[in-house]
C-alpha positions as CSV (number, residue, x, y, z in Angstrom):
1,M,0.5,-4.6,8.3
2,A,1.4,-2.1,5.6
3,M,2.2,-3.1,2.1
4,L,5.7,-2.8,0.7
5,I,6.9,-2.3,-2.9
6,N,10.0,-4.3,-3.7
7,E,12.8,-3.8,-6.2
8,D,10.7,-5.5,-8.9
9,C,8.8,-2.2,-9.3
10,I,9.0,-0.9,-12.9
11,S,7.8,2.6,-11.8
12,C,4.7,2.4,-14.1
13,S,2.7,4.6,-11.6
14,A,-0.4,2.3,-11.8
15,C,-0.6,2.0,-8.0
16,E,-0.3,5.6,-6.9
17,P,-3.7,7.0,-8.0
18,E,-5.5,3.8,-6.7
19,C,-4.4,4.3,-3.0
20,P,-7.4,5.6,-1.0
21,N,-5.0,6.9,1.7
22,E,-2.4,8.6,-0.6
23,A,0.2,6.3,0.9
24,I,2.1,5.7,-2.3
25,S,4.6,8.1,-3.8
26,Q,7.5,8.1,-6.3
27,G,10.8,7.3,-4.5
28,D,14.3,7.6,-5.9
29,S,14.1,4.7,-8.3
30,I,10.8,2.9,-7.4
31,Y,7.5,3.8,-5.8
32,V,7.3,3.6,-2.0
33,I,4.5,3.1,0.5
34,D,4.3,5.2,3.7
35,P,3.5,2.6,6.4
36,D,1.9,5.3,8.6
37,R,-0.7,5.8,5.9
38,C,-1.2,2.3,4.5
39,T,-4.1,0.3,5.8
40,E,-4.0,-2.5,3.2
41,C,-7.2,-0.8,2.0
42,V,-9.0,-1.9,5.1
43,G,-11.9,0.5,5.4
44,A,-12.0,1.2,1.7
45,F,-11.8,-2.1,-0.3
46,D,-11.8,-5.8,0.3
47,T,-8.2,-6.2,-1.0
48,P,-5.2,-3.9,-1.5
49,K,-5.9,-1.9,-4.7
50,C,-2.2,-1.5,-5.3
51,V,-1.7,-5.2,-5.6
52,E,-4.7,-5.5,-7.9
53,V,-3.5,-2.9,-10.4
54,C,0.2,-3.7,-10.3
55,P,1.3,-5.4,-13.6
56,V,4.3,-7.1,-11.9
57,D,3.3,-10.2,-10.0
58,G,4.8,-10.2,-6.5
59,C,6.1,-6.6,-6.6
60,I,3.9,-5.5,-3.8
61,I,4.0,-7.6,-0.6
62,H,3.1,-7.4,3.1
63,D,5.7,-5.4,5.0
64,P,7.0,-7.7,7.7
65,N,8.3,-4.7,9.6
66,H,4.9,-3.2,10.0
67,V,2.5,-5.8,11.2
68,E,-1.0,-4.6,12.4
69,S,-4.3,-6.3,13.2
70,P,-7.3,-5.7,11.0
71,E,-8.8,-3.6,13.9
72,A,-5.7,-1.4,14.0
73,L,-5.8,-0.9,10.3
74,Q,-9.5,0.0,10.5
75,S,-8.7,2.5,13.2
76,K,-5.9,4.0,11.2
77,Y,-8.2,4.3,8.2
78,E,-10.8,6.1,10.3
79,R,-8.1,8.5,11.6
80,L,-6.9,9.3,8.1
81,H,-10.5,10.0,6.9
């Protein structure tokens, strides 16, 4: 499952440099996460770094439209790296 940045984003840019897969970029008004690159930090960290560094609680959530198993996320991470 990829992560999703919701409308609570304040565009502080804290999350973008923390992503090991370069999945986060500036959108039109808020930051966005590319679900094809997001592995929820599986393969790199124990928890999603974007969630850890985000100053807005609940701003970054699991994307219900992109559900993947831990094995699929690990495989995606390996393909990206």
